[in-house]
N, C-alpha and C positions, 0 to 999 in steps of 0.2 A: 504494500500500500504506499510506501514511501515514494515509488515511482509515480504512483497515481497523484499523490499530494504535489510533488514536484511539477508534474505535467499541469496541474491545475494553477499552480503559481506562474509557470511560463505562459499559459493561456491568458491569464490576467495581464502579464507583462506584455504579451503581443498585442493586446488591445490598446496600450499606451505607446509603445515604441515602434509597433509594426513588425511583420514577419522578416523583413530584410535585415533588422537589427539583431535577430536571434542567432546564436551560436549554432554550430552542428549538433551539439549535445542537446540544446534547447529543442531543436527540431525532432530528435529522437523522442524526447519526453512528449512532445505534442502528438507524434504518430502513436506512441504507446497509449496516451490518454484517449485518443479517438478509438483505437481499436479495442482497448479495455472496456470503454463504455459500450461499443457496438457488439463486441463478441463475448464478453464475459458478463458484465452487469445486466445487459439487456436480454436475459434468458427469458424466451417466450413462455407464456402461461400454460402451454401445452408441451413444452420441452421438458422431458424428463431425463435430466443429465445426471450422471452418477458423480461421485466425488472424484473418481479417478479421471473421468472425461473433464471436469473442472480443473483439475491439476494439470492435465495435458495442455488445456487452453491457456492456462497460466504460464506454463513454461514456453509455449509457442510465443506469447506475447513477450516475455522477458527476453527471448532470443532476438528482439528487435535491437537490443543493447549489445555492444561488445562485452565479453565476459569480464573484462577489466573494470567496467563500470559497475558491476554488481557486488560491490564491496560489503553489503550487509548479509550476503549469503555465504556461509561457510565454504571453504574451498572444497571440501569433500562432497558437500552437496552439488555444487556446481560441476565437479568431475563426473558425478553419476548422472545427473539430469540434464544439464545445459546441451551436451551434444546429442541427446536422444531425439529421435523422430517420433511423433505420436502414432505412427503406423507400425509399432513394434508387434 
């Protein structure tokens, strides 16, 4: 949720300074924010997603960022889940 919170901050900053003034990292956070809201939060009322499917979506979204930017996730967890594909 840290990435989401940063994305919301960047979205507010974009409204003030414009997208051209944002850094490449800021743009990653905006992409994450958009896809998180569309693909993760906006689960349809008839969509019956399992916890594992939700985790797969979460990892797909986190892969927007280079591994080096995901500093809050333990290295062992990143090593196990970051390279995975949800089609395992």
